[in-house]
BASEMI-857686 format. One line per 10 residues: number of its first residue (from 1); their letters; for each residue x negated, y, z of N, C-alpha, C. Coordinates in steps of 0.2 Angstrom, whole numbers, plus 5000, padded with zeros to 4 digits. Layout:
REM BASEMI-857686
NUM> A> X/Y/Z/X/Y/Z/X/Y/Z  ...
This chain:
REM BASEMI-857686
1> MDTNKTIATA> 5039/5306/5785/5041/5313/5781/5040/5320/5779  5035/5320/5778/5034/5327/5778/5041/5330/5775  5046/5333/5777/5051/5338/5776/5048/5342/5768  5044/5348/5770/5043/5351/5764/5039/5347/5759  5037/5344/5761/5032/5340/5753/5037/5339/5751  5042/5333/5754/5048/5330/5750/5052/5336/5745  5054/5342/5748/5058/5347/5744/5051/5350/5736  5045/5351/5738/5043/5353/5735/5043/5349/5729  5042/5342/5730/5041/5337/5726/5049/5335/5723  5055/5338/5725/5061/5336/5722/5060/5342/5716
11> LFTGFFALVL> 5057/5351/5719/5058/5355/5712/5052/5355/5708  5047/5352/5710/5045/5352/5703/5047/5345/5698  5048/5341/5701/5053/5335/5698/5059/5339/5693  5064/5345/5696/5069/5345/5692/5066/5352/5686  5059/5355/5689/5057/5363/5685/5057/5357/5678  5053/5350/5678/5050/5349/5674/5056/5344/5668  5059/5341/5674/5065/5340/5667/5070/5346/5663  5068/5352/5667/5073/5357/5662/5069/5360/5659  5063/5358/5662/5059/5361/5654/5058/5357/5644  5059/5351/5649/5057/5343/5647/5066/5345/5641
21> FSSCVKDDFD> 5071/5346/5644/5077/5347/5642/5078/5353/5636  5076/5360/5638/5075/5363/5633/5070/5363/5630  5066/5360/5629/5060/5357/5623/5065/5356/5619  5070/5352/5620/5074/5347/5614/5080/5349/5613  5086/5356/5615/5087/5358/5613/5087/5365/5607  5088/5364/5602/5088/5368/5595/5092/5376/5596  5087/5379/5595/5091/5388/5596/5097/5390/5593  5097/5388/5589/5103/5386/5583/5106/5380/5583  5114/5379/5581/5118/5373/5580/5120/5373/5573  5119/5368/5570/5117/5367/5562/5125/5367/5560
31> TPPIKEIPEG> 5123/5372/5553/5127/5373/5550/5131/5370/5542  5134/5368/5542/5133/5366/5535/5132/5369/5528  5131/5367/5523/5127/5373/5519/5134/5376/5515  5132/5381/5509/5138/5385/5508/5140/5382/5504  5145/5385/5501/5145/5378/5494/5143/5384/5489  5138/5381/5483/5139/5386/5476/5142/5386/5473  5145/5390/5471/5150/5389/5462/5148/5393/5457  5143/5389/5451/5138/5390/5448/5144/5396/5443  5141/5401/5442/5143/5406/5435/5145/5404/5430  5139/5402/5425/5140/5395/5420/5140/5403/5414
41> HILTVEQLRD> 5143/5400/5410/5145/5405/5403/5152/5409/5404  5150/5417/5404/5156/5422/5406/5158/5422/5398  5166/5422/5399/5168/5423/5393/5174/5430/5396  5177/5433/5391/5180/5438/5391/5187/5435/5391  5196/5437/5393/5201/5437/5391/5202/5434/5384  5199/5438/5380/5200/5437/5374/5200/5432/5372  5191/5433/5373/5188/5426/5369/5189/5418/5374  5192/5418/5379/5197/5413/5384/5204/5411/5378  5205/5415/5375/5216/5415/5372/5212/5414/5367  5205/5416/5361/5203/5413/5354/5203/5405/5354
51> MHQGVSIKFT> 5200/5404/5358/5198/5398/5360/5204/5394/5359  5210/5392/5362/5215/5390/5359/5218/5391/5351  5217/5382/5349/5221/5383/5342/5222/5378/5340  5229/5378/5347/5235/5374/5345/5234/5369/5350  5229/5366/5351/5228/5360/5357/5222/5361/5365  5227/5359/5368/5225/5359/5376/5219/5360/5375  5216/5361/5381/5207/5362/5382/5207/5361/5388  5202/5356/5391/5202/5354/5399/5195/5357/5399  5194/5361/5402/5185/5360/5404/5182/5358/5409  5176/5358/5405/5172/5351/5409/5164/5353/5410
61> GDSSVYATVT> 5161/5360/5408/5160/5361/5409/5157/5368/5414  5153/5373/5415/5152/5378/5420/5154/5386/5416  5158/5388/5416/5161/5394/5412/5166/5399/5420  5164/5405/5416/5168/5409/5419/5172/5416/5418  5178/5418/5421/5182/5424/5416/5182/5428/5422  5181/5434/5421/5180/5438/5428/5186/5443/5426  5193/5445/5430/5199/5448/5429/5203/5450/5438  5207/5453/5434/5212/5454/5440/5219/5454/5441  5220/5453/5445/5228/5451/5444/5233/5456/5446  5238/5455/5440/5245/5460/5439/5248/5457/5439
71> MDAQSGNIYR> 5252/5453/5442/5257/5451/5447/5255/5447/5450  5260/5445/5456/5259/5441/5459/5265/5438/5462  5266/5431/5466/5272/5429/5466/5276/5431/5472  5273/5437/5476/5277/5439/5483/5283/5444/5482  5285/5444/5477/5294/5446/5474/5298/5441/5474  5294/5435/5474/5297/5428/5470/5299/5427/5464  5299/5431/5461/5302/5432/5454/5298/5428/5449  5293/5427/5451/5287/5422/5446/5286/5416/5455  5283/5410/5451/5282/5406/5458/5276/5400/5454  5270/5399/5459/5265/5395/5458/5262/5399/5452
81> NAYVQDHTGA> 5261/5405/5451/5259/5410/5446/5256/5415/5447  5252/5416/5442/5248/5425/5441/5246/5426/5437  5246/5433/5435/5246/5437/5429/5238/5438/5430  5233/5439/5426/5227/5442/5428/5225/5445/5419  5222/5453/5421/5221/5456/5413/5214/5457/5415  5209/5457/5411/5204/5461/5409/5205/5467/5403  5197/5467/5401/5199/5475/5396/5200/5474/5391  5198/5466/5387/5200/5462/5382/5209/5460/5379  5213/5458/5388/5217/5453/5386/5219/5453/5391  5227/5448/5392/5227/5445/5400/5230/5439/5399
91> IVLRTLSPGG> 5233/5434/5401/5233/5428/5402/5238/5425/5409  5241/5421/5408/5244/5419/5415/5241/5414/5419  5240/5412/5424/5236/5408/5428/5243/5403/5430  5242/5395/5428/5247/5391/5435/5245/5388/5439  5245/5389/5445/5241/5386/5450/5245/5381/5453  5241/5377/5457/5240/5369/5460/5247/5370/5465  5248/5375/5468/5250/5378/5475/5250/5385/5474  5256/5385/5478/5256/5395/5480/5254/5397/5483  5253/5402/5482/5249/5409/5487/5243/5407/5484  5240/5415/5489/5230/5416/5489/5228/5421/5484
101> LYLGDSLRIY> 5236/5423/5479/5232/5426/5474/5235/5433/5473  5232/5439/5476/5237/5445/5476/5236/5450/5473  5242/5455/5470/5241/5460/5467/5234/5464/5469  5230/5466/5464/5223/5469/5465/5219/5466/5467  5219/5460/5467/5212/5455/5468/5209/5456/5462  5202/5456/5463/5196/5455/5458/5192/5449/5458  5195/5446/5454/5192/5437/5452/5188/5434/5448  5185/5431/5451/5181/5426/5444/5182/5419/5447  5186/5418/5438/5190/5412/5438/5186/5407/5436  5181/5402/5439/5178/5396/5437/5183/5389/5434
111> LKGAVLSSYN> 5182/5388/5427/5187/5385/5422/5184/5380/5425  5181/5377/5427/5180/5370/5426/5185/5365/5429  5189/5363/5427/5193/5358/5430/5203/5361/5426  5199/5367/5426/5208/5368/5421/5210/5369/5414  5216/5372/5414/5218/5368/5405/5218/5374/5403  5217/5375/5397/5220/5380/5394/5225/5377/5388  5231/5379/5387/5236/5378/5385/5242/5382/5382  5247/5380/5379/5253/5383/5377/5260/5381/5381  5263/5385/5384/5270/5382/5385/5276/5388/5382  5276/5384/5377/5283/5388/5374/5283/5393/5370
121> GMLQLDSVDV> 5276/5395/5367/5274/5398/5364/5267/5403/5367  5269/5401/5374/5267/5408/5380/5258/5402/5382  5253/5408/5383/5245/5406/5383/5247/5404/5391  5245/5401/5394/5241/5398/5400/5235/5397/5403  5232/5397/5408/5228/5395/5412/5229/5389/5419  5231/5382/5413/5236/5377/5419/5230/5376/5426  5235/5371/5429/5230/5369/5432/5222/5372/5436  5225/5376/5439/5221/5382/5442/5219/5379/5449  5214/5378/5454/5215/5375/5461/5212/5381/5464  5214/5387/5466/5215/5394/5471/5208/5393/5476
131> DYNIIKQKTG> 5209/5385/5479/5201/5386/5483/5195/5384/5478  5197/5380/5473/5190/5380/5469/5189/5383/5466  5193/5385/5458/5193/5389/5453/5191/5396/5455  5194/5397/5461/5194/5405/5463/5188/5409/5467  5184/5414/5465/5184/5419/5471/5183/5427/5469  5185/5427/5474/5188/5433/5475/5181/5439/5475  5182/5446/5472/5177/5449/5470/5180/5454/5474  5185/5459/5473/5187/5462/5478/5195/5462/5477  5197/5467/5483/5204/5466/5484/5207/5475/5485  5214/5479/5481/5215/5484/5480/5213/5484/5475
141> VPFSPEIFDD> 5211/5482/5467/5208/5486/5463/5212/5489/5457  5217/5492/5458/5222/5497/5455/5221/5494/5447  5226/5492/5442/5226/5492/5435/5229/5497/5430  5228/5499/5426/5236/5505/5422/5238/5501/5418  5242/5502/5417/5247/5497/5412/5248/5501/5405  5247/5497/5401/5249/5502/5392/5256/5504/5392  5258/5510/5388/5263/5513/5390/5266/5512/5382  5273/5512/5383/5275/5510/5376/5283/5515/5378  5287/5520/5371/5292/5520/5369/5295/5518/5366  5292/5510/5361/5299/5509/5355/5296/5501/5358
151> LSAINTGHQA> 5303/5498/5358/5301/5488/5361/5298/5487/5355  5301/5491/5352/5300/5484/5340/5293/5483/5341  5288/5488/5345/5280/5489/5348/5278/5481/5350  5283/5480/5356/5278/5474/5357/5279/5466/5355  5273/5464/5354/5273/5459/5353/5270/5454/5354  5267/5447/5351/5264/5440/5354/5258/5443/5356  5252/5446/5352/5249/5451/5353/5250/5457/5362  5251/5456/5366/5255/5458/5370/5255/5453/5377  5256/5447/5375/5257/5442/5379/5252/5443/5388  5257/5442/5393/5255/5444/5398/5252/5449/5402
161> QLIKLENVQF> 5253/5456/5397/5247/5461/5398/5253/5465/5402  5250/5471/5407/5255/5474/5410/5254/5481/5407  5262/5482/5408/5266/5488/5403/5267/5494/5406  5270/5499/5405/5274/5504/5406/5281/5505/5400  5286/5503/5403/5292/5508/5397/5292/5514/5399  5295/5516/5395/5298/5526/5395/5304/5529/5391  5309/5529/5393/5314/5530/5389/5316/5525/5388  5319/5521/5392/5324/5515/5393/5330/5513/5397  5334/5509/5396/5340/5507/5399/5344/5501/5399  5347/5499/5403/5349/5493/5402/5355/5494/5400
171> ANSELGKTFA> 5355/5489/5393/5359/5489/5389/5370/5492/5391  5373/5495/5390/5380/5494/5390/5382/5489/5392  5382/5484/5391/5385/5477/5392/5382/5475/5396  5379/5478/5402/5373/5476/5406/5375/5477/5411  5381/5484/5412/5379/5488/5418/5386/5485/5421  5383/5487/5427/5389/5484/5433/5385/5476/5437  5381/5472/5433/5380/5466/5433/5375/5466/5440  5372/5462/5443/5363/5459/5447/5358/5459/5442  5354/5457/5444/5346/5456/5439/5347/5449/5439  5351/5445/5443/5349/5437/5444/5356/5434/5446
181> DPVNLQNVNR> 5357/5427/5447/5361/5425/5453/5358/5421/5457  5358/5426/5463/5354/5423/5470/5358/5420/5472  5366/5418/5473/5367/5413/5477/5368/5408/5472  5367/5407/5464/5367/5398/5464/5357/5397/5462  5357/5403/5464/5346/5404/5462/5347/5402/5454  5350/5407/5449/5349/5404/5442/5346/5411/5442  5341/5408/5434/5337/5416/5433/5344/5418/5426  5341/5426/5426/5348/5430/5421/5343/5433/5417  5346/5433/5410/5342/5438/5406/5345/5445/5405  5344/5451/5407/5347/5457/5405/5341/5459/5401
191> MLEDVFGNQI> 5346/5461/5395/5343/5467/5390/5343/5474/5392  5337/5477/5390/5334/5480/5390/5336/5487/5384  5336/5493/5383/5336/5495/5376/5330/5502/5377  5328/5503/5369/5329/5511/5370/5329/5516/5366  5327/5522/5367/5332/5527/5361/5332/5525/5353  5328/5522/5353/5329/5518/5345/5334/5515/5345  5337/5511/5348/5341/5505/5350/5338/5499/5349  5331/5496/5347/5329/5491/5349/5329/5489/5356  5330/5479/5358/5332/5478/5362/5328/5473/5362  5325/5472/5372/5322/5467/5372/5326/5462/5379
201> IVRTSGYASF> 5324/5456/5382/5327/5452/5386/5320/5456/5392  5325/5459/5396/5322/5456/5404/5326/5451/5410  5319/5445/5410/5322/5439/5413/5319/5441/5420  5325/5439/5424/5322/5437/5433/5325/5430/5437  5322/5429/5440/5323/5424/5444/5328/5424/5449  5332/5419/5451/5336/5418/5454/5335/5420/5463  5327/5418/5463/5323/5417/5468/5319/5425/5471  5322/5429/5466/5317/5435/5466/5321/5440/5472  5317/5442/5475/5320/5449/5482/5327/5451/5478  5323/5454/5476/5329/5458/5472/5336/5456/5467
211> AGDTLPEGSG> 5336/5452/5467/5340/5447/5463/5346/5447/5463  5351/5449/5468/5358/5452/5472/5357/5459/5469  5353/5462/5468/5353/5471/5467/5356/5472/5459  5360/5476/5460/5365/5479/5455/5362/5484/5451  5359/5483/5442/5355/5484/5440/5355/5493/5436  5350/5497/5438/5352/5502/5438/5357/5505/5432  5360/5510/5432/5366/5514/5424/5361/5516/5422  5354/5524/5426/5351/5529/5419/5348/5525/5416  5344/5531/5414/5339/5528/5411/5331/5531/5412  5326/5529/5409/5320/5531/5413/5314/5527/5411
221> SMVAIVGEYN> 5309/5523/5415/5306/5521/5413/5303/5515/5422  5302/5509/5417/5298/5503/5421/5294/5500/5420  5288/5496/5425/5284/5494/5425/5285/5485/5424  5282/5483/5420/5283/5474/5419/5278/5471/5418  5278/5465/5415/5273/5462/5413/5275/5458/5405  5273/5458/5401/5274/5456/5392/5274/5448/5394  5281/5442/5393/5282/5437/5393/5283/5435/5385  5283/5427/5384/5285/5425/5376/5287/5420/5379  5295/5417/5375/5297/5409/5374/5301/5409/5366  5296/5405/5366/5298/5400/5356/5298/5408/5354
231> GIMQLYIRSK> 5296/5412/5355/5297/5418/5351/5300/5424/5351  5303/5422/5357/5307/5428/5359/5304/5433/5363  5302/5437/5361/5297/5440/5369/5303/5444/5375  5298/5444/5380/5304/5445/5385/5298/5449/5393  5302/5451/5396/5299/5456/5403/5301/5451/5411  5295/5453/5411/5294/5449/5420/5295/5455/5427  5299/5458/5430/5298/5463/5433/5293/5462/5439  5288/5466/5442/5284/5464/5447/5288/5466/5454  5292/5472/5452/5293/5474/5459/5299/5481/5460  5308/5481/5463/5310/5484/5459/5307/5491/5461
241> EEIKMNQPRL> 5305/5493/5466/5302/5501/5465/5300/5504/5459  5295/5499/5453/5292/5502/5450/5298/5501/5442  5303/5503/5444/5308/5503/5440/5313/5513/5442  5312/5516/5439/5312/5523/5440/5317/5523/5433  5324/5523/5435/5330/5525/5429/5332/5528/5434  5332/5535/5434/5337/5539/5438/5338/5546/5434  5337/5547/5428/5339/5552/5425/5346/5547/5418  5349/5554/5415/5355/5554/5411/5355/5547/5405  5359/5543/5404/5357/5537/5397/5358/5540/5394  5355/5538/5389/5351/5538/5384/5357/5543/5379
251> GIDSYITILE> 5358/5549/5377/5362/5547/5374/5360/5549/5364  5362/5546/5360/5361/5545/5352/5371/5546/5350  5369/5549/5345/5375/5551/5341/5373/5544/5337  5381/5544/5332/5380/5538/5327/5374/5539/5321  5373/5534/5320/5366/5533/5315/5372/5533/5307  5366/5537/5305/5369/5539/5297/5363/5537/5291  5370/5532/5289/5362/5528/5284/5362/5536/5279  5355/5534/5278/5351/5539/5274/5349/5535/5267  5346/5530/5268/5346/5525/5262/5349/5519/5262  5351/5517/5260/5355/5510/5258/5353/5504/5252
261> EDFQTTTEFQ> 5348/5498/5249/5348/5495/5244/5348/5488/5246  5352/5486/5244/5353/5477/5241/5351/5475/5236  5349/5479/5230/5346/5475/5225/5353/5471/5223  5360/5472/5222/5364/5468/5219/5364/5471/5212  5360/5476/5209/5361/5481/5205/5356/5479/5200  5351/5473/5203/5347/5471/5198/5348/5466/5192  5344/5464/5188/5345/5460/5182/5338/5453/5185  5342/5448/5185/5338/5444/5187/5331/5441/5180  5325/5441/5184/5318/5443/5182/5315/5448/5175  5321/5454/5176/5318/5459/5177/5315/5465/5182
271> EVNVNGWQSI> 5311/5469/5179/5309/5474/5184/5314/5477/5187  5311/5479/5192/5315/5482/5199/5315/5488/5199  5320/5492/5192/5321/5500/5191/5328/5501/5192  5329/5501/5200/5338/5504/5200/5336/5508/5206  5342/5513/5204/5343/5517/5210/5337/5521/5212  5332/5522/5207/5326/5528/5209/5322/5522/5214  5320/5515/5214/5319/5511/5215/5312/5510/5207  5304/5510/5212/5299/5509/5206/5295/5502/5206  5294/5498/5202/5292/5492/5200/5285/5494/5199  5279/5497/5202/5271/5497/5199/5266/5491/5200
281> AEEGTRRWVG> 5265/5490/5193/5256/5485/5193/5251/5490/5193  5247/5488/5201/5242/5490/5203/5237/5484/5199  5237/5483/5202/5231/5476/5197/5234/5471/5194  5232/5468/5189/5237/5464/5183/5243/5464/5181  5247/5459/5177/5252/5461/5176/5258/5459/5179  5259/5458/5186/5264/5455/5189/5267/5460/5192  5274/5464/5192/5277/5469/5195/5284/5462/5201  5288/5467/5204/5293/5465/5207/5301/5466/5201  5304/5460/5203/5309/5459/5198/5316/5456/5199  5321/5458/5199/5324/5455/5201/5327/5447/5203
291> RVHQGDRYAQ> 5329/5446/5208/5331/5437/5207/5337/5437/5212  5340/5432/5211/5348/5428/5213/5346/5421/5217  5347/5418/5222/5348/5411/5227/5355/5411/5231  5358/5406/5226/5368/5405/5232/5370/5413/5232  5368/5416/5226/5372/5423/5223/5371/5430/5227  5365/5426/5231/5361/5434/5233/5358/5438/5230  5358/5441/5229/5352/5444/5224/5346/5449/5227  5338/5449/5226/5334/5454/5228/5330/5453/5226  5322/5460/5228/5319/5458/5225/5312/5452/5226  5309/5453/5220/5304/5448/5224/5297/5445/5220
301> VSAHGSGEPS> 5291/5445/5219/5286/5445/5216/5282/5438/5219  5278/5439/5212/5274/5432/5217/5268/5433/5211  5261/5430/5213/5254/5431/5211/5254/5421/5206  5260/5417/5206/5261/5410/5203/5261/5409/5198  5257/5407/5194/5255/5407/5187/5255/5413/5183  5252/5417/5188/5247/5425/5182/5243/5423/5180  5239/5416/5182/5229/5416/5178/5228/5423/5177  5229/5426/5182/5226/5433/5183/5223/5435/5193  5214/5436/5191/5212/5436/5199/5214/5439/5203  5216/5443/5203/5222/5451/5208/5226/5451/5206
311> NIAWLISPPI> 5230/5450/5209/5238/5453/5207/5239/5460/5213  5242/5465/5210/5245/5469/5215/5248/5474/5215  5256/5471/5217/5263/5476/5214/5267/5480/5220  5267/5484/5219/5270/5490/5223/5280/5490/5220  5282/5491/5224/5292/5490/5226/5291/5498/5229  5293/5503/5227/5292/5510/5229/5297/5512/5230  5300/5516/5234/5307/5516/5236/5307/5523/5236  5315/5526/5230/5314/5535/5227/5314/5540/5233  5310/5544/5233/5312/5551/5239/5316/5551/5243  5316/5549/5249/5321/5547/5254/5318/5556/5262
321> NIDGYDIVLL> 5323/5562/5260/5322/5565/5266/5323/5561/5272  5322/5565/5278/5323/5564/5285/5323/5568/5289  5323/5576/5286/5324/5583/5289/5332/5582/5293  5331/5584/5301/5337/5585/5302/5340/5581/5307  5334/5573/5308/5336/5569/5314/5330/5568/5317  5334/5568/5324/5329/5569/5328/5325/5559/5328  5328/5554/5326/5327/5548/5328/5329/5546/5318  5320/5541/5316/5323/5541/5308/5323/5534/5309  5325/5528/5309/5322/5520/5307/5325/5518/5300  5318/5511/5302/5316/5509/5293/5320/5502/5297
331> NFQTAFEHWV> 5325/5498/5292/5324/5492/5294/5326/5488/5288  5323/5480/5287/5322/5477/5279/5323/5470/5281  5324/5468/5277/5324/5458/5279/5318/5454/5273  5312/5451/5275/5310/5446/5270/5311/5443/5270  5306/5437/5265/5308/5429/5267/5303/5428/5261  5302/5420/5260/5294/5420/5254/5296/5413/5255  5292/5411/5248/5293/5405/5245/5286/5398/5242  5287/5395/5245/5279/5392/5246/5274/5395/5248  5274/5396/5255/5268/5400/5257/5261/5397/5256  5258/5400/5255/5249/5401/5255/5244/5405/5259
341> HDALSVFIST> 5249/5411/5259/5244/5418/5264/5248/5423/5264  5246/5426/5269/5251/5432/5270/5252/5437/5264  5255/5439/5262/5254/5444/5253/5256/5451/5255  5259/5452/5261/5266/5457/5262/5265/5461/5265  5263/5471/5265/5263/5475/5269/5270/5479/5268  5270/5484/5272/5275/5489/5270/5271/5495/5272  5271/5501/5268/5268/5507/5268/5273/5515/5271  5273/5520/5271/5274/5524/5273/5269/5529/5269  5271/5536/5264/5270/5540/5260/5272/5547/5261  5269/5553/5263/5273/5559/5261/5273/5565/5255
351> DYDGSDPTSA> 5266/5559/5255/5263/5563/5247/5264/5560/5239  5267/5556/5240/5267/5551/5234/5273/5554/5228  5268/5556/5223/5273/5561/5216/5277/5556/5211  5275/5552/5217/5281/5547/5210/5276/5545/5203  5270/5545/5203/5268/5539/5197/5263/5536/5199  5257/5538/5200/5251/5533/5204/5249/5531/5212  5252/5526/5212/5251/5527/5221/5245/5524/5224  5241/5526/5220/5233/5523/5223/5233/5531/5222  5236/5535/5220/5232/5542/5221/5238/5546/5227  5239/5542/5231/5243/5545/5238/5241/5542/5246
361> YWQNLTSAVI> 5242/5544/5248/5240/5543/5256/5249/5537/5259  5244/5531/5260/5252/5526/5262/5247/5523/5271  5250/5526/5273/5250/5522/5284/5255/5515/5280  5250/5512/5283/5253/5503/5286/5259/5504/5290  5267/5500/5288/5268/5503/5298/5269/5493/5300  5264/5495/5303/5264/5488/5306/5267/5485/5310  5270/5489/5313/5277/5486/5318/5280/5482/5314  5281/5484/5307/5289/5478/5306/5285/5472/5304  5291/5469/5305/5290/5460/5308/5292/5458/5300  5286/5454/5296/5287/5451/5291/5287/5444/5290
371> ATNEDGFHNW> 5289/5441/5286/5291/5434/5286/5285/5429/5286  5282/5426/5288/5276/5422/5287/5276/5414/5287  5271/5408/5286/5273/5403/5286/5278/5399/5294  5277/5401/5297/5281/5400/5304/5288/5398/5304  5291/5405/5297/5298/5405/5298/5301/5402/5294  5298/5398/5288/5301/5392/5285/5305/5395/5278  5303/5394/5275/5306/5393/5268/5313/5395/5265  5313/5403/5264/5317/5407/5261/5324/5409/5269  5320/5411/5274/5324/5412/5280/5324/5419/5280  5328/5424/5280/5327/5431/5281/5326/5434/5287
381> INSGNVNLSA> 5319/5436/5285/5318/5439/5293/5316/5445/5295  5322/5450/5299/5323/5455/5302/5318/5457/5300  5314/5466/5301/5307/5468/5301/5310/5473/5309  5317/5472/5312/5316/5476/5319/5318/5482/5315  5319/5488/5321/5318/5496/5317/5310/5500/5319  5308/5499/5312/5304/5503/5313/5304/5510/5314  5301/5514/5320/5301/5520/5321/5297/5526/5316  5303/5529/5310/5299/5535/5307/5299/5541/5310  5303/5542/5317/5302/5549/5319/5298/5553/5321  5291/5551/5319/5287/5554/5318/5286/5561/5313
391> YSGDIHIGFR> 5288/5558/5306/5287/5558/5299/5291/5565/5298  5294/5569/5292/5298/5575/5292/5299/5576/5284  5302/5579/5281/5303/5580/5272/5306/5574/5267  5300/5573/5265/5303/5569/5259/5298/5562/5261  5300/5556/5263/5295/5551/5261/5296/5545/5256  5291/5541/5257/5292/5535/5252/5292/5530/5255  5294/5525/5252/5295/5518/5254/5291/5513/5252  5283/5510/5254/5281/5505/5249/5282/5498/5251  5284/5493/5247/5281/5487/5248/5277/5486/5246  5269/5483/5248/5262/5481/5243/5263/5471/5242
401> YEGSGTGGQT> 5261/5469/5237/5262/5465/5237/5253/5462/5233  5248/5458/5238/5243/5456/5234/5242/5448/5235  5242/5447/5229/5239/5439/5228/5235/5437/5221  5235/5432/5222/5229/5430/5215/5231/5422/5211  5231/5423/5206/5233/5418/5201/5228/5413/5200  5222/5414/5202/5218/5409/5200/5214/5410/5209  5215/5412/5212/5210/5410/5220/5213/5409/5223  5219/5405/5222/5227/5399/5228/5232/5406/5230  5231/5411/5229/5233/5416/5235/5242/5415/5231  5246/5413/5228/5249/5415/5226/5256/5414/5231
411> TTYRVNNVKV> 5258/5414/5237/5265/5417/5238/5269/5419/5236  5277/5417/5236/5282/5422/5233/5285/5425/5240  5283/5433/5238/5287/5436/5244/5296/5440/5238  5298/5441/5244/5308/5443/5243/5307/5447/5249  5310/5453/5247/5313/5457/5250/5322/5459/5247  5325/5463/5254/5332/5462/5253/5335/5468/5260  5340/5469/5258/5345/5474/5261/5339/5479/5266  5338/5485/5263/5332/5492/5266/5338/5496/5266  5335/5498/5274/5339/5504/5278/5334/5509/5281  5337/5514/5279/5334/5520/5283/5340/5523/5286
421> LGAQQD> 5339/5525/5295/5345/5526/5296/5342/5536/5299  5347/5537/5300/5345/5543/5305/5352/5545/5310  5350/5549/5317/5351/5551/5321/5349/5558/5324  5354/5559/5330/5353/5564/5330/5352/5564/5341  5348/5564/5346/5350/5565/5351/5355/5570/5352  5358/5569/5357/5365/5573/5362/5359/5579/5366
């Protein structure tokens, strides 16, 4: 056999096989298709919250919410939770597993499979699968907190929001204590107070990295997330580094009672015209009258049985001079009977001359807590300390009732124990 011919034949055969094999091999390996998560209908956080009407909602269609993480679980103060917020509101996410969401993450939250529900009054987006429901857009996105210097202004409307508190301190009774109980891993409530004497709970987990640290003894600022539990507002700390309380403690002289009215000198079913108070009917004939229940006297008004299409009635204090005080607080109690509508508001005026209330300028004191249907019949509800420190000179406090004897708006409202207190700072 010709050796050269054999070698040539072998080379040709090998080359042919290589070409044939190469022609069967693709240039790229197969890759799995990228899973596209539809955006669907876009909601703001406010719109999401508004969907909850007391019944849990499980999302089955395609919809999304864009928001930024304002608190994560890295400090150990929360677990399997994250708080998110957009320009309209905030909400807490309850995740199926821990981790995966971090402070400053900008998210698209795909709602399918998640559940909008309420846990002891705190609205939440539950059953969130971080791997399925969360699409991160960016990281390290800053979010600025809303600033408060009056704790009484924090209410249900601020649920889950990031806030910064200024001029606050932990109450005297809390000094020397730790944030929580790291030994027994128990959550603990500590009381925070402002210069007006208002207080709010700071709740800390026993698993928090700072649980065993001693509370600061000075005053200053603190960044926190707003929570609510069965109607009680509370705060959650993101990081101990966001507590800046290195200023002297807030010094307040003893409060002086500038005005106090318990309506004990009123006569039942007679107009409240005692101690300089005025009962004025702006529309209709109904006025504030004295009433007594179980020995306790108070002022009361109602459109029930009036037969009139509109009843607007004012209960106005005598002039109250608040000059010379750095801090001025208003406090009162309200209750209702046979509630069918919110009928009562409280106002302040600096130009009321004692005659026609419609000729004066009245500012609505919206931070005051007024009894509603949720509070129950004849349960006295405290207004909280309403800060009047921005005013000076003579002021009048006006309780304005608005109802209808023919339109079904006939709730009876009661007012008692009105106080205006003043103090000077050290």
